[in-house]
C-alpha positions as CSV (number, residue, x, y, z in Angstrom):
1,M,104.0,89.4,87.2
2,E,101.0,87.7,85.6
3,R,98.0,87.3,87.9
4,V,94.9,85.1,87.6
5,P,91.8,87.2,86.8
6,E,90.5,89.0,89.9
7,A,87.1,87.4,89.5
8,D,88.7,83.9,89.8
9,A,91.2,84.5,92.6
10,L,89.0,84.0,95.7
11,R,87.4,80.9,94.2
12,L,90.9,79.4,93.6
13,L,91.9,80.2,97.2
14,E,88.8,78.3,98.4
15,I,89.8,75.3,96.3
16,D,93.3,75.6,97.7
17,A,92.1,75.6,101.3
18,A,89.7,72.7,100.7
19,T,92.6,70.7,99.2
20,L,95.1,71.5,101.9
21,F,93.0,70.5,104.9
22,V,90.4,68.1,106.1
23,H,87.5,70.1,107.6
24,D,84.7,69.2,110.0
25,A,81.0,70.0,109.3
26,A,81.4,73.5,110.7
27,G,84.3,74.3,108.3
28,R,87.0,74.1,111.0
29,I,90.3,72.4,110.2
30,L,90.8,68.9,111.6
31,R,94.2,68.0,110.0
32,E,96.4,68.4,106.9
33,N,95.0,66.5,103.9
34,D,98.1,64.4,103.4
35,P,98.8,60.6,103.6
36,E,100.7,61.1,106.9
37,R,97.7,62.9,108.5
38,S,99.9,65.8,109.7
39,V,99.0,68.3,112.3
40,A,97.5,71.5,110.7
41,P,98.1,75.1,111.7
42,R,95.8,76.6,114.2
43,M,95.1,79.5,111.8
44,F,95.4,79.7,108.1
45,L,94.8,83.0,106.3
46,S,95.0,83.5,102.6
47,G,94.3,86.5,100.5
48,C,94.1,87.9,97.0
49,E,92.9,91.1,95.2
50,S,89.3,90.3,95.8
51,G,89.4,89.4,99.5
52,N,90.7,87.1,102.2
53,L,89.9,83.6,103.4
54,L,90.2,82.4,107.0
55,R,90.4,78.8,108.3
56,L,90.8,78.0,112.0
57,R,91.6,74.6,113.6
58,S,88.8,72.9,115.4
59,D,90.5,73.3,118.8
60,V,90.6,77.2,118.7
61,E,88.2,78.2,121.5
62,G,85.0,79.8,120.3
63,S,85.4,83.4,121.7
64,I,89.0,83.5,120.4
65,A,87.8,82.3,117.0
66,E,85.1,85.0,116.9
67,E,87.6,87.8,117.7
68,I,90.0,86.5,115.1
69,A,87.2,86.4,112.5
70,A,86.1,89.9,113.4
71,L,89.7,91.2,112.8
72,V,90.1,89.3,109.5
73,A,86.9,91.0,108.3
74,Q,88.7,94.3,108.7
75,E,91.9,93.2,107.0
76,P,92.7,94.8,103.6
77,P,93.0,92.2,100.9
78,L,96.4,90.4,101.0
79,A,97.0,91.1,97.3
80,Q,100.8,91.4,97.0
81,P,103.4,88.7,97.4
82,E,105.1,90.6,100.3
83,A,101.8,91.4,102.1
84,V,101.6,91.1,105.9
85,P,98.3,91.0,107.8
86,R,97.6,94.3,109.6
87,F,96.5,92.4,112.8
88,L,99.2,89.7,112.7
89,E,100.5,90.5,116.2
90,R,97.0,90.4,117.6
91,Y,96.3,87.0,116.0
92,R,99.5,85.7,117.7
93,E,98.3,87.2,121.1
94,L,94.9,85.6,120.8
95,L,96.2,82.2,119.8
96,S,98.8,82.4,122.6
97,L,96.0,82.6,125.2
98,A,95.7,78.8,124.8
99,A,99.3,77.9,123.9
100,P,102.3,79.9,122.6
101,A,102.0,80.8,118.9
102,E,105.6,79.9,118.1
103,R,105.7,79.7,114.3
104,T,104.5,82.0,111.6
105,S,105.2,81.2,107.9
106,F,104.3,83.2,104.8
107,G,103.6,81.6,101.4
108,V,102.8,82.6,97.9
109,I,100.1,80.7,95.9
110,H,100.3,80.3,92.1
111,L,98.0,78.5,89.6
112,L,99.6,75.6,87.8
113,P,97.8,75.1,84.5
114,C,97.1,71.6,83.4
115,G,99.1,70.3,80.4
116,L,102.1,72.6,80.6
117,N,105.0,72.0,78.2
118,Y,108.6,72.8,79.1
119,E,111.4,72.0,76.7
120,H,114.2,70.1,78.4
121,D,116.4,67.1,77.9
122,A,115.1,65.2,80.9
123,V,113.3,61.9,80.4
124,L,109.9,62.1,82.2
125,V,108.5,59.0,83.8
126,Q,104.9,59.4,84.6
127,Q,103.0,57.2,87.0
128,G,100.6,54.9,85.3
129,T,102.9,54.0,82.4
130,A,104.9,50.8,81.8
131,K,108.1,52.8,82.3
132,A,106.9,54.0,85.7
133,D,106.0,50.5,86.8
134,K,109.4,49.3,85.8
135,L,111.2,52.1,87.7
136,F,109.0,51.6,90.8
137,A,109.7,47.9,90.8
138,V,113.5,48.6,90.7
139,L,113.2,51.1,93.6
140,Q,111.2,48.7,95.7
141,R,113.7,45.9,95.1
142,H,116.9,47.9,95.6
143,G,115.8,50.9,97.7
144,L,115.8,54.6,96.9
145,P,119.0,56.5,95.8
146,K,121.1,58.0,98.6
147,A,120.3,61.5,97.4
148,M,116.6,60.9,97.9
149,V,117.0,59.3,101.3
150,G,119.1,62.2,102.3
151,M,116.2,64.5,101.4
152,G,113.8,62.6,103.6
153,F,112.3,60.0,101.2
154,A,112.3,56.9,103.3
155,D,111.0,54.4,100.7
156,T,108.5,54.2,97.8
157,S,105.6,55.0,100.1
158,H,106.8,58.6,99.9
159,F,106.0,58.7,96.2
160,W,102.6,60.3,96.9
161,Q,100.3,59.6,94.0
162,P,100.1,60.7,91.3
163,W,103.8,61.3,90.7
164,C,106.2,62.1,87.9
165,V,110.0,61.7,87.9
166,A,112.6,63.5,85.7
167,M,115.5,61.3,84.8
168,D,119.0,62.2,83.7
169,G,120.3,58.9,82.3
170,N,119.7,56.3,85.0
171,E,119.5,58.9,87.8
172,I,116.5,60.5,89.3
173,A,117.0,64.2,89.0
174,A,113.7,65.5,90.4
175,I,110.3,64.3,91.5
176,A,106.9,65.9,91.5
177,F,104.0,64.4,93.4
178,A,100.6,65.3,95.0
179,A,101.5,66.9,98.3
180,R,97.7,67.3,98.8
181,L,95.0,65.7,96.7
182,G,91.3,66.8,97.0
183,D,88.1,66.3,95.0
184,A,88.5,69.6,93.2
185,G,92.2,70.4,93.5
186,A,95.8,69.1,93.9
187,T,98.8,70.9,95.3
188,L,102.3,70.1,94.0
189,G,105.1,68.6,96.0
190,L,108.5,69.0,94.4
191,A,112.0,67.8,95.2
192,T,115.2,68.2,93.1
193,M,118.3,66.1,94.0
194,P,121.2,68.4,95.0
195,A,123.4,67.5,92.1
196,F,120.7,68.6,89.6
197,R,119.6,71.9,91.0
198,G,119.5,75.0,88.9
199,R,119.4,73.1,85.7
200,G,115.7,73.2,84.8
201,F,114.8,69.7,86.0
202,A,112.3,71.0,88.6
203,A,110.5,73.0,85.9
204,A,110.5,70.0,83.6
205,V,109.1,67.6,86.1
206,T,106.5,70.1,87.2
207,A,105.3,70.4,83.7
208,G,105.2,66.6,83.4
209,W,103.2,66.3,86.5
210,S,100.7,68.9,85.3
211,S,100.0,66.7,82.3
212,L,99.2,63.5,84.2
213,P,95.8,62.1,83.2
214,Q,95.0,61.4,86.9
215,L,95.0,65.2,87.5
216,Q,92.9,66.3,84.6
217,G,89.7,68.0,85.8
218,R,91.3,69.3,89.0
219,T,92.7,72.7,89.8
220,L,96.4,72.5,90.3
221,I,98.1,74.8,92.8
222,Y,101.8,75.6,93.3
223,S,102.4,76.9,96.8
224,T,105.7,77.7,98.3
225,T,107.2,79.7,101.2
226,R,107.9,83.3,100.3
227,D,111.7,82.9,100.9
228,N,112.1,79.7,98.8
229,V,114.4,81.0,96.0
230,S,114.5,77.7,94.2
231,S,110.7,77.5,94.0
232,Q,110.6,81.1,92.8
233,R,112.9,80.1,89.9
234,V,110.5,77.3,88.9
235,I,107.5,79.7,89.0
236,A,109.4,82.2,86.8
237,R,110.6,79.5,84.3
238,L,107.0,78.3,83.8
239,G,105.4,81.7,84.0
240,L,102.8,80.6,86.6
241,P,100.2,83.2,87.3
242,F,100.0,84.6,90.9
243,I,96.8,84.0,92.9
244,G,97.6,85.3,96.4
245,V,99.5,84.8,99.6
246,S,99.0,82.7,102.7
247,V,99.9,82.9,106.4
248,R,100.1,79.9,108.8
249,L,100.2,80.4,112.5
250,N,101.0,77.4,114.7
């Protein structure tokens, strides 16, 4: 497995966290940095070979936050894809003093280089082009395909900018979009229609998204849950270097 240089990993995790969340002046999380202003986890911990990074939501009480931070300072670096924090159960106990810590999710974080190329027969439609404007107008007029609606795309407002679509003939096979867009970074959102899965469309549209002019100058991040086999295939197809892992506690 290729990794980013150790000297760069922690800096990339900091960009990732700054892109994922809106923070207050004290560095506490206020909400997710998405168009829907989603509720953020109470605790976000990410790690790499050179150290760990902690972010807590603004409503985590001060003494609890201090104890969590003290424990994180004792954590070994979360450097492997399967890493689990040493004090995970204690974090859950501390957060549960205010409300039950009901959900814990583990993720892996990879760097998505700008301007990737992936050979595929898909026709890429990139936002900002005449072809994209024409496709968008058709979707606004006639609505989204049933496959997209079935995956949770209500209308064209869910084409979070900037976006790229992979077409197979007249059908949308996959879409890549900015799940989070910050000043320094952007995180990929990716969806492949069920009929086109396992055929390389996700890798093709991801490469197309990485080449969008609107994203140049930003650090691009591909994060996914640790058990998402489809996303792991995309990472392998594109050879994306590993940065580190993340843990969300809600």
